[in-house]
N, C-alpha and C positions, 0 to 999 in steps of 0.2 A: 802268834798267829801262824797257822800252818801254811807252808808254801803250796801252791796249787800244783797238783801232780799233772804231768804231761802225758798225753796219749801216746802210746808206743805202737807204731805201725809195723806189723809183722806179717810175713807170709805164714800160711798154715804150717808149713814144714819148720820154720824158725820157732813158731809158737810151741809146736810138739817137742822140739829139741830142748827148749828152755824148760818146759814141763818135766821132761825126762831128767834133766840135770837137777831140778828141784827135788824130785822124788829121790834120786841118788843122794843128794847132800842131806836131806832130812832123814834118810834111813840108814843105809849101809855106811856111808862115809862118816856120818855123825857117830854111829856105833863104834867104827874103827878108831876114831879119835878119842873116844871115851875110854876104850880099852888101852890105848897108848898112855893116857893120863893115869889110869889106874895102875898100870904096870910100872910107870915111873915113880908114882907115889909110894908103891910097895918097896922101892929101893931105899927109901929113908929120907935123909936131909934134903928137903925141897929147895932150899936157898941156893944150893950149888949143883942142882940137878939140871943139866942142859936139856936132857930128853923130855923132862917135865916142862920146862919153860918153852921149848919148841912146840910141844903138843898143845899147851894152853894157847900159844900164839896162833897155831893152825885152827884151833877151835874157834877163836875170835874171828878169823878171817872167814871160816865156813859160815858161822852165824851171820855175819855181814852179807855174804853173798846170798844166803837164804832169804834174808830180808829184801835185798835188792830184786831177786827174782820174784818173790811174792808181789811186790809193788809193780814190777814190769808186767807180769801176767794179769794182775788185776786191771791194770790200765791199757792192756793190749787191744788193739783193734786189728782184725785181719783184713788186710788191704785187698782190694779188688785189683785184678790185673789190669793194667792199662792196655789200650788198643795197641796192636802192632803198629809200628811206624811213628808213634807218638811217644815222647819221653814222659814218664810219670813215675810216681813212687812204686818201686818194684820192677822198673825196667832194667833190662840188660842193655847198656848203651855202648856202642862202639863209636868213638870219636877220632878225628884226625886233628892232631895238634901239631902244626908245623912239620907235616909230612910223617909224623909218628903216629901209628894207630894204637889206641889203648882201649881197653874193655873194662867197664865198671858196672856195678849195680847201683842204682839211685835209691836211697832209702836210709833208714836208721842203722846205726852200727850193729844193732841187735839182730839184724837179719843176716849178718855175717856168719853166724853159727849154722846156717843152712845153705851156704854157698861157698864156692872156692874163689869167687871174684873179690876183687877189692870193692870197697863200698865207698860211695861219695854221699855225703849228707845233702839233703835238699836245702839246708840253711847255709851251706858253704857257698862262697862266691861262684864257683863253677857249677855247683848243683842248682843254685837259684837261676843261673843263666840258661841251663839247658832244660830245666823243668818246663814242660809244655811245648818244647820244640819238636819239629818233625824231622824225619829222615831227609836229609839233603839240606837242612837249614844251617846256616853259619851264625853263630852267636858270639858275643864278646862279653868279657867280664873283666873286672879290675882284681888283679892279684894282690895279695897282702903287701907286696913290695911296691904297689902303686902302678905297676905295668899293665897295659891293656893287652889282653890275650884273647885271640879268636880261635874258636874251634868249630869244626863241621861234624854234624851228626851224620854218620854214614849208616848206622843201623840202630834200631830200637825194637826190642822184642820183650814180651813180658817174661819175668822170672817164674818158672813153674814151681 
């Protein structure tokens, strides 16, 4: 029985970058690996040929990543930017945690390809706590170690 595939929320920029990566891996990079395998094969004995083994391993990793990208792009949904002032998927969130200001993007780790910010998953304890909060709100969540932590939302803007 096939596992249900999960919707992947992406910004348009993240979707475009994943699509570019897929094109590169299916074309130029796949060809490069194939050439390295052919060159190593031409050297003779494959059982003790480190270059051949490394190229075959890289080929497997590349094909795995291609399959991963195909599934993600097939299940991608371009997220709509949340309203400024409200934390939602695709928000750049500035929080105050015990006097320390931190800036994150709330969303799937796949949008990290299109941003320089660290990403918080909305399924994580802190992500679930801040989702839907507004600027000025203080929310609490239970950390994995069991401690209750409070954070204040100081800013929430849509990721462009």
